[in-house]
VOKE-38778 format. One record per residue (C-alpha): x, y, z. Coordinates in nm, 3 decimals. Each point is the difference from the previous one (the first is absolute). Layout:
<sites>
site east:X | north:Y | up:Z
...
</sites>
This chain:
<sites>
site east:-0.608 | north:-33.518 | up:6.393
site east:-0.099 | north:-0.143 | up:-0.324
site east:0.118 | north:0.157 | up:-0.351
site east:-0.253 | north:0.057 | up:-0.288
site east:0.188 | north:-0.163 | up:-0.288
site east:-0.052 | north:0.258 | up:-0.268
site east:0.015 | north:-0.199 | up:-0.333
site east:-0.054 | north:0.362 | up:-0.175
site east:0.183 | north:0.265 | up:-0.192
site east:0.173 | north:0.272 | up:0.187
site east:0.135 | north:0.277 | up:-0.180
site east:0.268 | north:0.241 | up:0.118
site east:0.063 | north:0.332 | up:-0.125
site east:0.384 | north:0.116 | up:0.125
site east:0.275 | north:-0.238 | up:0.078
site east:0.220 | north:0.179 | up:0.252
site east:-0.024 | north:-0.060 | up:0.356
site east:-0.375 | north:-0.004 | up:0.061
site east:-0.103 | north:-0.192 | up:-0.304
site east:0.271 | north:-0.234 | up:0.002
site east:-0.069 | north:-0.065 | up:0.381
site east:-0.346 | north:-0.086 | up:-0.075
site east:0.058 | north:-0.241 | up:-0.280
site east:0.246 | north:-0.185 | up:0.239
site east:-0.218 | north:-0.033 | up:0.287
site east:-0.288 | north:-0.102 | up:-0.237
site east:0.185 | north:-0.272 | up:-0.137
site east:0.086 | north:-0.139 | up:0.356
site east:-0.355 | north:-0.005 | up:0.052
site east:-0.131 | north:-0.149 | up:-0.300
site east:0.189 | north:-0.228 | up:-0.243
site east:-0.282 | north:-0.011 | up:-0.262
site east:-0.061 | north:0.355 | up:-0.042
site east:0.085 | north:0.179 | up:-0.292
site east:0.241 | north:0.327 | up:0.074
site east:0.105 | north:0.260 | up:-0.263
site east:0.180 | north:0.304 | up:0.080
site east:0.000 | north:0.292 | up:-0.242
site east:0.273 | north:0.239 | up:0.037
site east:0.053 | north:0.291 | up:-0.275
site east:0.360 | north:0.029 | up:0.068
site east:0.283 | north:-0.207 | up:-0.134
site east:0.073 | north:-0.169 | up:0.340
site east:-0.203 | north:-0.168 | up:0.265
site east:0.090 | north:-0.020 | up:0.358
site east:0.294 | north:0.274 | up:0.059
site east:0.148 | north:0.158 | up:0.300
site east:-0.141 | north:0.353 | up:-0.048
site east:0.159 | north:0.091 | up:0.353
site east:0.341 | north:-0.097 | up:-0.147
site east:-0.003 | north:0.199 | up:-0.313
site east:0.186 | north:0.301 | up:0.134
site east:0.310 | north:-0.229 | up:0.107
site east:0.058 | north:-0.079 | up:-0.366
site east:0.118 | north:0.343 | up:-0.061
site east:0.328 | north:-0.053 | up:0.205
site east:0.016 | north:-0.351 | up:-0.093
site east:-0.072 | north:-0.124 | up:0.350
site east:-0.230 | north:-0.227 | up:-0.185
site east:0.244 | north:-0.079 | up:-0.286
site east:-0.224 | north:-0.096 | up:-0.288
site east:-0.373 | north:0.116 | up:-0.083
site east:-0.079 | north:-0.385 | up:-0.045
site east:0.029 | north:-0.036 | up:0.371
site east:-0.280 | north:0.221 | up:0.075
site east:-0.223 | north:-0.237 | up:-0.185
site east:-0.115 | north:-0.272 | up:0.269
site east:-0.246 | north:-0.219 | up:-0.215
site east:-0.037 | north:-0.079 | up:-0.372
site east:-0.299 | north:-0.115 | up:-0.172
site east:0.180 | north:-0.343 | up:-0.056
site east:0.091 | north:-0.033 | up:0.395
site east:-0.380 | north:0.097 | up:0.052
site east:-0.111 | north:-0.267 | up:-0.211
site east:0.252 | north:-0.273 | up:0.099
site east:0.012 | north:0.041 | up:0.372
site east:-0.371 | north:0.118 | up:0.052
site east:-0.202 | north:-0.085 | up:-0.343
site east:-0.111 | north:0.346 | up:-0.024
site east:-0.019 | north:0.157 | up:-0.331
site east:0.188 | north:0.350 | up:-0.033
site east:-0.068 | north:0.217 | up:-0.306
site east:0.241 | north:0.317 | up:-0.001
site east:-0.048 | north:0.306 | up:-0.251
site east:-0.337 | north:-0.069 | up:0.051
site east:-0.225 | north:0.301 | up:0.125
site east:-0.362 | north:-0.035 | up:0.119
site east:-0.178 | north:0.293 | up:-0.167
site east:-0.390 | north:-0.092 | up:0.106
site east:-0.186 | north:-0.175 | up:0.242
site east:-0.346 | north:-0.138 | up:-0.097
site east:-0.176 | north:-0.063 | up:0.322
site east:-0.313 | north:-0.106 | up:-0.139
site east:0.129 | north:-0.294 | up:-0.190
site east:0.342 | north:-0.057 | up:0.225
site east:0.214 | north:0.069 | up:-0.250
site east:0.320 | north:0.218 | up:-0.066
site east:0.140 | north:0.163 | up:-0.324
site east:0.385 | north:-0.074 | up:-0.024
site east:0.255 | north:0.218 | up:-0.222
site east:0.299 | north:-0.187 | up:-0.110
site east:0.249 | north:0.336 | up:0.050
site east:0.267 | north:-0.140 | up:-0.258
site east:-0.265 | north:-0.085 | up:-0.299
site east:-0.284 | north:0.191 | up:0.085
site east:-0.250 | north:-0.277 | up:-0.022
site east:-0.278 | north:-0.041 | up:0.253
site east:-0.196 | north:-0.285 | up:0.126
site east:-0.274 | north:-0.058 | up:0.267
site east:0.063 | north:-0.247 | up:0.284
site east:-0.248 | north:-0.156 | up:0.242
site east:0.006 | north:0.007 | up:0.386
site east:-0.206 | north:-0.145 | up:0.284
site east:0.229 | north:0.238 | up:0.249
site east:0.212 | north:0.288 | up:-0.091
site east:0.266 | north:0.162 | up:0.173
site east:0.150 | north:0.345 | up:-0.034
site east:0.347 | north:0.095 | up:0.113
site east:0.078 | north:0.271 | up:-0.264
site east:0.240 | north:0.177 | up:0.284
site east:0.042 | north:0.371 | up:-0.031
site east:0.147 | north:0.262 | up:-0.266
site east:0.253 | north:0.247 | up:0.036
site east:-0.128 | north:0.343 | up:0.037
site east:0.131 | north:0.237 | up:-0.305
site east:-0.156 | north:0.331 | up:0.010
site east:-0.089 | north:0.128 | up:-0.334
site east:0.026 | north:0.341 | up:0.137
site east:0.402 | north:-0.020 | up:0.014
site east:0.136 | north:0.094 | up:-0.326
site east:0.205 | north:-0.250 | up:-0.175
site east:-0.131 | north:-0.319 | up:0.232
site east:-0.013 | north:-0.204 | up:-0.306
site east:0.368 | north:0.055 | up:-0.122
site east:0.227 | north:-0.290 | up:-0.067
site east:0.210 | north:0.093 | up:0.301
site east:-0.301 | north:-0.013 | up:0.248
site east:-0.049 | north:-0.359 | up:0.175
site east:-0.246 | north:-0.147 | up:0.236
site east:0.080 | north:-0.306 | up:0.168
site east:-0.264 | north:-0.297 | up:0.035
site east:0.154 | north:-0.301 | up:-0.164
site east:0.312 | north:-0.170 | up:-0.164
site east:-0.054 | north:0.170 | up:-0.339
site east:-0.001 | north:0.341 | up:0.188
site east:0.316 | north:-0.055 | up:0.224
site east:0.191 | north:-0.151 | up:-0.308
site east:-0.108 | north:0.310 | up:-0.198
site east:0.110 | north:0.219 | up:0.255
site east:0.366 | north:-0.179 | up:0.046
site east:0.041 | north:-0.021 | up:-0.377
site east:-0.058 | north:0.375 | up:-0.047
site east:0.205 | north:0.119 | up:0.263
site east:0.298 | north:-0.221 | up:-0.115
site east:-0.058 | north:0.051 | up:-0.369
site east:-0.038 | north:0.390 | up:0.023
site east:0.305 | north:0.038 | up:0.250
site east:-0.218 | north:0.168 | up:0.254
site east:0.170 | north:0.171 | up:0.280
site east:-0.305 | north:0.159 | up:0.166
site east:-0.346 | north:-0.148 | up:0.080
site east:-0.278 | north:0.189 | up:0.181
site east:-0.220 | north:-0.239 | up:0.200
site east:-0.358 | north:0.121 | up:0.067
site east:-0.170 | north:-0.127 | up:0.289
site east:0.132 | north:-0.097 | up:0.352
site east:-0.214 | north:-0.296 | up:0.080
site east:0.160 | north:-0.348 | up:0.011
site east:0.061 | north:-0.050 | up:-0.373
site east:0.139 | north:0.360 | up:-0.044
site east:0.247 | north:-0.021 | up:0.314
site east:0.110 | north:-0.367 | up:-0.108
site east:0.047 | north:0.121 | up:-0.388
site east:0.212 | north:0.280 | up:0.125
site east:0.200 | north:-0.213 | up:0.233
site east:0.085 | north:-0.255 | up:-0.283
site east:0.103 | north:0.275 | up:-0.245
site east:0.211 | north:0.148 | up:0.245
site east:0.159 | north:-0.312 | up:0.049
site east:0.046 | north:-0.031 | up:-0.362
site east:0.204 | north:0.337 | up:-0.019
site east:-0.266 | north:0.233 | up:-0.124
site east:-0.067 | north:0.333 | up:0.150
site east:-0.353 | north:-0.007 | up:0.148
site east:-0.255 | north:0.261 | up:0.097
site east:-0.323 | north:-0.104 | up:0.197
site east:-0.262 | north:0.241 | up:-0.042
site east:-0.324 | north:-0.035 | up:0.207
site east:-0.303 | north:0.220 | up:0.002
site east:-0.053 | north:-0.012 | up:0.375
site east:0.205 | north:0.081 | up:0.297
site east:0.121 | north:-0.340 | up:0.058
site east:0.118 | north:-0.315 | up:-0.175
site east:-0.174 | north:-0.360 | up:0.135
site east:-0.322 | north:0.123 | up:0.118
site east:-0.078 | north:-0.308 | up:0.206
site east:0.266 | north:0.178 | up:0.232
site east:-0.058 | north:0.267 | up:0.241
site east:0.175 | north:0.353 | up:-0.098
site east:0.219 | north:-0.055 | up:0.325
site east:0.106 | north:-0.341 | up:-0.092
site east:0.044 | north:0.068 | up:-0.370
site east:0.270 | north:0.242 | up:0.048
site east:0.264 | north:-0.293 | up:0.074
site east:-0.065 | north:-0.111 | up:-0.361
site east:0.015 | north:0.320 | up:-0.128
site east:0.348 | north:0.057 | up:0.141
site east:0.096 | north:-0.367 | up:-0.133
site east:-0.077 | north:0.102 | up:-0.355
site east:0.185 | north:0.345 | up:0.034
site east:0.312 | north:-0.199 | up:0.147
site east:-0.006 | north:-0.225 | up:-0.284
site east:0.005 | north:0.250 | up:-0.303
site east:-0.340 | north:0.022 | up:-0.079
site east:-0.141 | north:0.331 | up:-0.050
site east:-0.349 | north:0.053 | up:0.158
site east:-0.275 | north:0.235 | up:-0.081
site east:-0.296 | north:0.044 | up:0.189
site east:-0.314 | north:0.181 | up:-0.005
site east:0.044 | north:0.049 | up:-0.412
site east:-0.161 | north:-0.145 | up:-0.278
site east:0.113 | north:-0.051 | up:-0.354
site east:-0.161 | north:0.211 | up:-0.259
site east:0.204 | north:-0.087 | up:-0.316
site east:0.224 | north:-0.286 | up:-0.122
site east:0.255 | north:0.111 | up:-0.265
site east:0.299 | north:-0.228 | up:-0.146
site east:0.257 | north:0.106 | up:0.230
site east:-0.201 | north:0.176 | up:0.296
site east:-0.308 | north:-0.011 | up:0.209
site east:-0.161 | north:0.355 | up:0.051
site east:-0.190 | north:0.010 | up:0.365
site east:-0.289 | north:0.190 | up:0.090
site east:0.229 | north:0.226 | up:0.215
site east:0.170 | north:0.099 | up:-0.325
site east:0.316 | north:-0.191 | up:0.100
site east:0.155 | north:-0.243 | up:-0.274
site east:0.154 | north:-0.321 | up:0.089
site east:0.265 | north:-0.168 | up:-0.241
site east:-0.132 | north:-0.311 | up:-0.097
site east:0.052 | north:-0.206 | up:-0.295
site east:-0.262 | north:-0.270 | up:0.080
site east:-0.305 | north:0.031 | up:0.250
site east:-0.189 | north:-0.280 | up:0.191
site east:-0.335 | north:0.089 | up:0.095
site east:-0.104 | north:-0.195 | up:0.316
site east:-0.261 | north:0.232 | up:0.182
site east:-0.243 | north:-0.319 | up:0.064
site east:-0.232 | north:-0.229 | up:-0.176
site east:-0.379 | north:0.006 | up:-0.043
site east:-0.198 | north:-0.293 | up:-0.005
site east:-0.046 | north:-0.160 | up:-0.354
site east:-0.377 | north:0.019 | up:0.010
site east:-0.080 | north:0.056 | up:-0.370
site east:-0.112 | north:-0.377 | up:-0.077
site east:-0.202 | north:0.014 | up:0.322
site east:-0.186 | north:0.318 | up:-0.048
site east:-0.085 | north:-0.100 | up:-0.371
site east:-0.165 | north:-0.312 | up:0.150
site east:-0.204 | north:0.222 | up:0.253
site east:0.183 | north:-0.174 | up:0.297
site east:-0.056 | north:0.237 | up:0.320
site east:0.311 | north:0.224 | up:0.067
site east:0.042 | north:0.096 | up:0.364
site east:0.061 | north:0.375 | up:0.142
site east:0.406 | north:-0.042 | up:-0.062
site east:-0.054 | north:-0.057 | up:-0.339
site east:0.083 | north:-0.367 | up:0.010
site east:-0.205 | north:-0.320 | up:-0.076
site east:-0.258 | north:-0.046 | up:0.287
site east:0.017 | north:-0.350 | up:0.136
site east:-0.168 | north:-0.184 | up:0.299
site east:0.183 | north:-0.204 | up:0.254
site east:0.052 | north:-0.304 | up:-0.224
site east:0.110 | north:0.234 | up:-0.288
site east:-0.292 | north:-0.024 | up:-0.216
site east:-0.124 | north:0.284 | up:-0.200
site east:-0.362 | north:0.111 | up:-0.040
site east:-0.017 | north:-0.283 | up:-0.234
site east:0.005 | north:-0.300 | up:0.197
site east:0.220 | north:-0.209 | up:-0.241
site east:0.267 | north:0.279 | up:-0.057
site east:0.279 | north:0.040 | up:0.255
site east:0.277 | north:0.263 | up:0.026
site east:0.324 | north:-0.024 | up:0.202
site east:0.319 | north:0.229 | up:-0.003
site east:0.097 | north:0.372 | up:-0.050
site east:-0.333 | north:0.065 | up:-0.189
site east:-0.215 | north:-0.065 | up:0.299
site east:-0.157 | north:0.183 | up:0.315
site east:0.089 | north:-0.155 | up:0.327
site east:-0.089 | north:0.130 | up:0.332
site east:0.251 | north:0.097 | up:0.291
site east:-0.060 | north:-0.213 | up:0.294
site east:0.107 | north:0.279 | up:0.244
site east:-0.244 | north:0.263 | up:-0.148
site east:-0.271 | north:-0.208 | up:-0.172
site east:0.030 | north:0.232 | up:-0.307
site east:0.039 | north:-0.088 | up:-0.369
site east:0.360 | north:0.003 | up:-0.100
site east:0.233 | north:-0.100 | up:-0.270
site east:0.320 | north:-0.170 | up:0.069
site east:0.228 | north:-0.084 | up:-0.302
site east:0.220 | north:-0.276 | up:0.187
site east:0.126 | north:-0.351 | up:-0.081
site east:-0.113 | north:-0.192 | up:0.282
site east:-0.340 | north:0.128 | up:0.055
site east:-0.076 | north:-0.072 | up:-0.385
site east:0.094 | north:-0.340 | up:0.070
site east:-0.197 | north:-0.031 | up:0.309
site east:-0.312 | north:0.116 | up:-0.211
site east:0.097 | north:-0.250 | up:-0.283
site east:0.004 | north:-0.278 | up:0.236
site east:-0.345 | north:0.081 | up:0.163
site east:-0.160 | north:0.055 | up:-0.342
site east:0.128 | north:-0.328 | up:-0.134
site east:-0.144 | north:-0.180 | up:0.321
site east:-0.327 | north:0.195 | up:-0.029
site east:-0.027 | north:-0.137 | up:-0.352
site east:0.079 | north:-0.332 | up:0.129
site east:-0.262 | north:0.021 | up:0.255
site east:0.215 | north:0.044 | up:0.314
site east:-0.128 | north:0.282 | up:0.228
site east:0.230 | north:0.274 | up:0.085
site east:-0.005 | north:0.301 | up:0.259
site east:0.246 | north:0.272 | up:-0.128
site east:0.088 | north:0.271 | up:0.259
site east:0.083 | north:0.275 | up:-0.211
site east:0.376 | north:0.150 | up:-0.033
site east:0.203 | north:0.206 | up:0.219
site east:0.276 | north:0.036 | up:-0.259
site east:0.376 | north:-0.097 | up:0.118
site east:0.290 | north:0.092 | up:-0.245
site east:0.385 | north:0.041 | up:0.012
site east:0.235 | north:0.186 | up:-0.225
site east:0.391 | north:0.009 | up:-0.008
site east:0.158 | north:0.318 | up:-0.104
site east:0.378 | north:-0.038 | up:-0.002
site east:0.092 | north:-0.070 | up:0.346
site east:-0.318 | north:0.057 | up:0.179
site east:-0.305 | north:-0.247 | up:0.018
site east:-0.324 | north:0.172 | up:0.078
site east:-0.338 | north:-0.192 | up:0.107
site east:-0.345 | north:0.074 | up:0.071
site east:-0.339 | north:-0.164 | up:0.093
site east:-0.340 | north:0.121 | up:0.068
site east:-0.092 | north:0.377 | up:0.019
site east:0.213 | north:0.288 | up:0.014
site east:-0.070 | north:0.348 | up:0.160
site east:-0.167 | north:0.119 | up:-0.276
site east:-0.222 | north:-0.295 | up:-0.075
site east:-0.099 | north:0.001 | up:0.360
site east:-0.089 | north:0.347 | up:0.000
site east:-0.209 | north:-0.067 | up:-0.322
site east:-0.168 | north:-0.289 | up:0.170
site east:-0.074 | north:0.228 | up:0.309
site east:0.152 | north:-0.222 | up:0.221
site east:0.169 | north:0.134 | up:0.323
site east:0.337 | north:-0.098 | up:0.039
site east:0.336 | north:0.069 | up:0.137
site east:0.348 | north:-0.144 | up:-0.079
site east:0.315 | north:-0.161 | up:0.140
site east:0.338 | north:0.107 | up:-0.169
site east:0.299 | north:-0.196 | up:0.126
site east:0.347 | north:-0.059 | up:-0.114
site east:0.150 | north:-0.291 | up:0.138
site east:0.304 | north:-0.181 | up:-0.122
site east:-0.081 | north:-0.283 | up:-0.232
site east:0.211 | north:-0.239 | up:0.188
site east:0.211 | north:0.024 | up:0.332
site east:0.188 | north:0.331 | up:-0.033
site east:0.366 | north:-0.139 | up:0.057
site east:-0.071 | north:-0.288 | up:-0.301
site east:0.165 | north:0.097 | up:-0.339
site east:-0.245 | north:0.200 | up:-0.247
site east:-0.250 | north:0.066 | up:0.282
site east:-0.206 | north:0.284 | up:-0.177
site east:-0.280 | north:0.229 | up:0.126
site east:-0.369 | north:-0.108 | up:-0.104
site east:-0.218 | north:0.266 | up:-0.031
site east:-0.348 | north:-0.139 | up:0.119
site east:-0.317 | north:0.200 | up:-0.004
site east:-0.337 | north:-0.165 | up:0.139
site east:-0.367 | north:0.151 | up:-0.019
site east:-0.231 | north:-0.148 | up:0.224
site east:-0.399 | north:0.113 | up:0.073
site east:-0.055 | north:0.207 | up:0.288
site east:-0.141 | north:-0.103 | up:0.253
site east:-0.018 | north:-0.367 | up:-0.101
site east:0.374 | north:-0.036 | up:-0.070
site east:-0.096 | north:-0.199 | up:-0.329
site east:0.291 | north:-0.016 | up:-0.229
site east:-0.049 | north:0.196 | up:-0.316
site east:0.318 | north:-0.023 | up:-0.187
site east:0.386 | north:0.016 | up:0.024
site east:0.252 | north:0.137 | up:-0.220
site east:0.370 | north:-0.107 | up:0.026
site east:0.325 | north:0.114 | up:-0.151
site east:0.370 | north:-0.098 | up:0.037
site east:0.288 | north:-0.179 | up:-0.157
site east:-0.078 | north:-0.348 | up:0.159
site east:-0.327 | north:-0.213 | up:0.011
site east:-0.267 | north:0.295 | up:0.078
site east:-0.243 | north:-0.250 | up:-0.229
site east:0.029 | north:-0.246 | up:0.271
site east:-0.128 | north:0.230 | up:0.253
site east:-0.310 | north:0.106 | up:-0.218
site east:-0.079 | north:-0.352 | up:-0.090
site east:-0.050 | north:-0.051 | up:0.366
site east:-0.216 | north:0.314 | up:0.035
site east:-0.212 | north:-0.103 | up:-0.290
site east:-0.059 | north:-0.340 | up:0.150
site east:-0.100 | north:0.189 | up:0.336
site east:-0.238 | north:0.216 | up:-0.204
site east:-0.148 | north:-0.296 | up:-0.190
site east:-0.117 | north:-0.145 | up:0.321
site east:-0.127 | north:0.346 | up:0.137
site east:0.281 | north:0.056 | up:0.250
site east:0.091 | north:0.252 | up:0.229
site east:0.285 | north:0.177 | up:0.142
site east:-0.007 | north:-0.270 | up:0.279
site east:0.034 | north:-0.266 | up:-0.245
site east:0.336 | north:0.183 | up:-0.156
site east:0.134 | north:0.045 | up:0.341
site east:-0.066 | north:-0.379 | up:0.104
site east:0.118 | north:-0.174 | up:-0.325
site east:0.261 | north:-0.246 | up:0.057
site east:0.263 | north:0.011 | up:-0.283
site east:0.304 | north:-0.153 | up:-0.082
site east:0.329 | north:0.155 | up:0.134
site east:0.379 | north:-0.056 | up:-0.044
site east:0.218 | north:0.303 | up:0.004
site east:0.095 | north:-0.031 | up:-0.383
site east:-0.363 | north:0.043 | up:-0.105
site east:-0.172 | north:0.182 | up:0.248
site east:-0.052 | north:0.133 | up:0.364
site east:-0.151 | north:-0.157 | up:0.288
site east:-0.266 | north:0.266 | up:-0.002
site east:-0.072 | north:0.036 | up:-0.351
site east:-0.098 | north:0.297 | up:-0.178
site east:-0.348 | north:-0.097 | up:-0.029
site east:-0.015 | north:-0.083 | up:0.381
site east:0.138 | north:0.349 | up:0.039
site east:-0.257 | north:0.175 | up:-0.213
site east:-0.278 | north:-0.155 | up:0.206
site east:0.154 | north:0.087 | up:0.297
site east:0.049 | north:0.377 | up:-0.099
site east:-0.368 | north:0.015 | up:-0.154
site east:-0.141 | north:-0.154 | up:0.324
site east:0.189 | north:0.278 | up:0.211
site east:-0.168 | north:0.267 | up:-0.227
site east:-0.337 | north:-0.153 | up:0.001
site east:-0.003 | north:-0.026 | up:0.380
site east:0.170 | north:0.367 | up:0.048
site east:0.305 | north:-0.137 | up:0.123
site east:0.149 | north:0.216 | up:-0.273
site east:-0.059 | north:0.297 | up:-0.206
site east:0.116 | north:0.074 | up:-0.335
site east:0.027 | north:0.294 | up:-0.236
site east:0.047 | north:-0.096 | up:-0.375
site east:0.344 | north:0.094 | up:-0.189
site east:-0.215 | north:0.178 | up:-0.243
site east:-0.042 | north:0.268 | up:0.293
site east:0.365 | north:0.011 | up:0.058
site east:0.081 | north:0.338 | up:-0.235
site east:-0.293 | north:0.171 | up:0.175
site east:0.166 | north:-0.089 | up:0.355
site east:0.309 | north:0.149 | up:-0.134
site east:-0.154 | north:0.302 | up:-0.134
site east:-0.198 | north:0.077 | up:0.301
site east:0.301 | north:-0.066 | up:0.215
site east:-0.190 | north:-0.244 | up:0.187
site east:0.225 | north:-0.197 | up:0.279
site east:0.166 | north:-0.288 | up:-0.174
site east:0.221 | north:-0.209 | up:0.246
site east:0.239 | north:-0.239 | up:-0.182
site east:0.041 | north:-0.308 | up:0.229
site east:0.314 | north:-0.148 | up:-0.192
site east:0.368 | north:0.030 | up:0.151
site east:0.205 | north:0.314 | up:-0.040
site east:0.214 | north:-0.119 | up:-0.271
site east:-0.300 | north:-0.134 | up:-0.199
site east:-0.146 | north:0.355 | up:0.024
site east:0.310 | north:0.168 | up:-0.092
site east:0.007 | north:-0.212 | up:-0.333
site east:-0.336 | north:0.130 | up:-0.103
site east:-0.329 | north:0.152 | up:0.155
site east:-0.324 | north:0.172 | up:-0.033
site east:0.070 | north:0.381 | up:-0.026
site east:-0.094 | north:0.143 | up:0.344
site east:-0.027 | north:-0.337 | up:0.161
site east:0.152 | north:-0.027 | up:0.369
site east:0.205 | north:-0.323 | up:0.102
site east:-0.078 | north:-0.167 | up:0.331
site east:0.105 | north:-0.354 | up:-0.049
site east:-0.175 | north:-0.265 | up:0.160
site east:0.290 | north:-0.090 | up:0.226
site east:-0.032 | north:0.387 | up:0.137
site east:-0.360 | north:0.030 | up:-0.006
site east:-0.093 | north:-0.077 | up:0.346
site east:0.267 | north:0.244 | up:0.133
site east:-0.125 | north:0.280 | up:-0.229
site east:-0.386 | north:-0.021 | up:0.010
site east:0.019 | north:0.336 | up:0.147
site east:0.089 | north:0.143 | up:-0.353
site east:-0.298 | north:-0.152 | up:-0.151
site east:-0.333 | north:0.245 | up:-0.005
site east:-0.317 | north:-0.114 | up:0.139
site east:-0.201 | north:0.293 | up:-0.140
site east:0.002 | north:-0.075 | up:-0.366
site east:0.030 | north:-0.331 | up:-0.226
site east:0.326 | north:-0.181 | up:-0.004
site east:0.101 | north:-0.199 | up:-0.319
site east:0.259 | north:-0.285 | up:0.051
site east:0.189 | north:-0.185 | up:-0.246
site east:0.296 | north:-0.242 | up:-0.017
site east:0.164 | north:-0.212 | up:-0.276
site east:-0.290 | north:-0.272 | up:-0.028
site east:-0.236 | north:0.114 | up:0.265
site east:0.082 | north:-0.253 | up:0.264
site east:0.198 | north:0.220 | up:0.222
site east:-0.241 | north:0.284 | up:-0.053
site east:-0.268 | north:-0.233 | up:0.097
site east:0.180 | north:-0.070 | up:0.330
site east:0.053 | north:0.352 | up:0.070
site east:-0.376 | north:0.074 | up:-0.086
site east:-0.122 | north:-0.245 | up:0.258
site east:0.253 | north:0.129 | up:0.273
site east:-0.125 | north:0.381 | up:-0.053
site east:-0.377 | north:-0.128 | up:-0.003
site east:0.063 | north:-0.200 | up:0.315
site east:0.147 | north:0.323 | up:0.159
site east:-0.269 | north:0.241 | up:-0.069
site east:0.025 | north:0.103 | up:-0.342
site east:-0.342 | north:0.007 | up:-0.179
site east:0.089 | north:0.147 | up:-0.339
site east:0.301 | north:-0.203 | up:-0.129
site east:0.010 | north:-0.161 | up:-0.348
site east:0.213 | north:-0.242 | up:-0.177
site east:0.063 | north:0.096 | up:-0.400
site east:-0.094 | north:-0.294 | up:-0.198
site east:0.322 | north:-0.159 | up:-0.181
site east:0.270 | north:0.195 | up:0.179
site east:0.315 | north:0.142 | up:-0.187
site east:0.047 | north:-0.317 | up:-0.225
site east:-0.340 | north:0.041 | up:-0.165
site east:0.030 | north:0.378 | up:0.034
site east:0.338 | north:0.014 | up:-0.202
site east:-0.184 | north:-0.200 | up:-0.284
site east:-0.306 | north:0.230 | up:-0.008
site east:0.149 | north:0.311 | up:0.050
site east:0.294 | north:-0.100 | up:-0.261
site east:-0.279 | north:-0.012 | up:-0.245
site east:-0.159 | north:0.330 | up:0.086
site east:0.326 | north:0.166 | up:-0.056
site east:0.134 | north:-0.203 | up:-0.298
site east:-0.332 | north:-0.064 | up:-0.192
site east:-0.218 | north:0.265 | up:0.123
site east:0.226 | north:0.298 | up:0.048
site east:-0.098 | north:0.071 | up:0.349
site east:0.270 | north:0.142 | up:0.219
site east:0.199 | north:-0.241 | up:0.250
site east:-0.099 | north:-0.013 | up:0.340
site east:0.259 | north:-0.288 | up:0.102
site east:0.374 | north:0.112 | up:0.040
site east:0.094 | north:-0.340 | up:-0.169
site east:-0.195 | north:-0.320 | up:-0.070
site east:0.045 | north:-0.354 | up:0.136
site east:-0.085 | north:-0.322 | up:-0.202
site east:0.165 | north:-0.262 | up:0.219
</sites>
């Protein structure tokens, strides 16, 4: 493949992940091109994903957040970087930009042959909230933002902080401030944090926050911010001397709109498969652009670091004459909250429903390593698949040990349009200290195929409360001592070890719902009953471990009456 050498002037607006990656790739492709990066902030190429960890000094110094300096760009890449330089206008007719020096106010014009926009996103700060512009209110976008928050908290002897927004940044900020010794309230307007996760899975994270001292307020919004408290839409007041607004970001499209570049239906800059805008000499990458979801084929926005870098590489290569074939995004991410890691990829139930894709899911809770090994812990893994094809649509995994490894595996299977059969048949590394011979992803594939082929039937745990209220026939397959330590109200205990001797106790004239600790024993019981003439028998997905997290949240967070005599989280 022949590279077309540029020998041209390429200007890049925005110097964080996307812009810096475009510049570096271009330089590797052409030594003669003139490449200039304009960044309106004081720093170029900083780690915005690491910003929260400065608050508790996991990152000991703010300077550590800065990955590259203008000097390093010049010395290592022969790339000119101009910080505190805001691009205010694009003059497409004459291929020029206007640049304002934010320190001096002076302006100048710069000519380009190719222009790359990487403006990122801007924090959402609703003007409807009284006090939103107060000195004690902070967004988190860059190094000055996080240092300003840190200085205020430490310099004003702040004890109580309200974090508004339960996405990645909000949760990470809440965790870091808690580790720093502050009293933290996390406020989210919808009924859960971390919307990439389904409602049943996210209850594990809710409990983790509560267990570590974070006050969690859901389904409530902020109405007013005062010097020492936040007033919510419900009328409640939350004690807070500092407030972090983390309700999300919107694409920074001001410059693009003014230049009459096309904006897509998502509100982001529309680009083609080569990341060109409707102007063939202007490219755009990163958080400000519209991508497409490879699973749904629909336009989407995805504010993640690795996709931004992939986009940057593809744009740079197209500028250099190298053809590319982007395949869309699936969205893979991970977060650590105290002792739990939570990872996801692809679609969840909400997005699958929105896309009109018929689906089911496998929910398995195996140990993350051989059970007799030290530190063996349950891993909650939920895999969505298309019906009837078995195509993998998405997955979520939560646990203290390496759930991200399982999600990475499943993301790879999705990338190659894999199915449940592929999950079942994967040959993965095994040693007792790192996993099990039949890994969680293999097990999920097996369970999914059982459901797909009708060898198993399930109801979802969000139906459990209804089943209890209707006095349905719920049979607990665990052993008697497990049942005695906690069980569903109204459930009947028939241990798997006694099942075949006690089948006459199980009705055939109405639905029968089974569960155990993690659904393995109850699946064995279901197969025994189905093979013995029971035609209306069902497994309750998740079983007692998942029920405990789900129902704990219903009681503690949502104030519902308890339907379990005791919870079990082990």
